[in-house]
Each structure stands twice: as structure tokens, then as C-alpha cells.
C-alpha positions in Angstrom: 44.0 19.4 50.4 43.0 16.2 49.8 42.3 14.7 46.0 39.3 14.3 44.7 36.6 12.4 42.3 34.7 13.7 39.6 32.5 11.9 37.0 31.0 12.5 33.4 28.1 14.0 35.4 29.8 16.2 37.5 32.7 17.1 35.5 31.1 20.4 34.2 30.4 21.6 38.1 33.8 20.3 39.6 36.3 21.3 36.9 34.8 23.7 34.2 32.7 26.2 36.6 35.5 25.6 39.4 36.7 29.3 40.9 40.3 27.5 41.3 42.8 26.1 38.6 41.7 22.2 38.3 44.6 19.6 38.3 42.9 16.5 36.9 44.2 13.2 36.5 43.1 10.8 33.6 43.6 7.4 35.0 42.1 3.5 35.6 42.3 1.1 38.0 44.1 -1.9 36.1 47.0 1.2 34.9 49.9 0.6 36.7 52.2 3.8 36.6 48.5 5.7 37.3 48.8 4.1 40.4 52.3 5.3 40.8 51.2 9.1 40.3 48.6 8.9 43.2 50.9 9.7 46.1 52.5 11.9 43.7 49.9 13.7 43.7 48.7 14.2 46.7 51.8 15.7 47.6 51.4 18.3 45.1 47.9 19.0 46.5 49.3 19.2 49.7 52.4 21.4 48.3 50.0 23.6 46.3 47.8 23.8 49.0 44.7 26.4 47.8 46.2 27.7 45.3 44.7 24.3 43.7 42.0 21.6 43.2 43.3 18.2 42.0 40.6 15.9 40.6 40.8 12.3 39.2 38.1 10.9 36.9 38.5 7.1 36.3 38.5 6.6 32.7 36.5 3.5 32.3 33.8 4.0 34.4 33.4 7.7 32.7 34.5 7.7 29.0 32.6 10.5 27.7 35.1 13.3 29.1 38.1 11.7 28.4 36.8 11.6 24.9 35.6 15.0 24.8 39.6 16.2 25.7 41.4 14.1 23.6 42.7 11.5 26.6 44.6 8.6 24.3 46.6 7.6 27.0 46.9 7.5 30.7 47.9 8.7 33.1 47.4 12.3 31.4 47.1 15.5 33.3 45.6 18.3 32.1 45.3 21.9 33.9 41.7 23.5 33.7 41.8 27.4 34.5 39.1 29.3 34.1 37.0 26.9 32.7 39.3 26.0 29.9 42.1 23.2 29.5 45.3 25.4 29.3 48.1 22.4 29.5 48.6 18.4 29.1 51.2 15.9 30.0 51.4 12.4 30.2 53.4 9.8 31.8 54.6 9.6 35.6 56.7 12.8 36.7 58.4 13.7 40.0 56.4 16.0 42.1 59.5 18.9 41.2 58.2 18.4 37.7 54.8 18.7 38.0 55.5 21.6 40.3 57.8 23.2 38.3 54.7 23.1 34.9 52.1 24.1 37.1 53.6 27.0 38.8 53.5 29.2 35.7 50.1 28.4 34.7 48.6 29.6 37.8 
């Protein structure tokens, strides 16, 4: 499964109203660690397949959503399930650590 993009305008539909759990990556183009985590998130999306949707939101182009969820540093990953923010992690993590974090919550 590929990584999806969302915006302030589509976040409600893409994430909050999703029937699947959604892992949201809050990122910016100028952020080096944000670039490093992209291939890791692609692997996570492939590994977890149909159990989760992985979505990215650019904080520079979409400032409202990160502010609403209290995102203060990037990359920040937030897992949403049934419309609620369940859990949050900051920084780059290896694939196995992300899977260990997500598996019990899915």
C-alpha cells in the first residue's frame, strides 16, 4: 500500500472518518529526518498492508491540523483509530520499532 497525502481541507475525510486505522506523518520538505523516514513508512505500509493507511501531511502547507493535534516537532507520527488520536511518537524510528508500537493498537 502506498503513502497518501492529506491537507487541512481533507484531513477529516482522509483520517478522522477512515474505516481503517491511520498513521499520520507530520513533516516538512526542509526537515532532514522527515526525508529519512519516508522509505521506512513505505515499508511499514507494505508490511501492514490492508490493516492500516499511512498518510503524510506537510505542516508548512497545512498549519491548522498540526496545531490542532499539538505537533511541536517533526517528524511526528500519530496513530488515529475510530476518529481518535490514540498514540504519538516523535523522531525517526526503524521499521521494526514502528511495527512494535503499532501492532498492539491495531
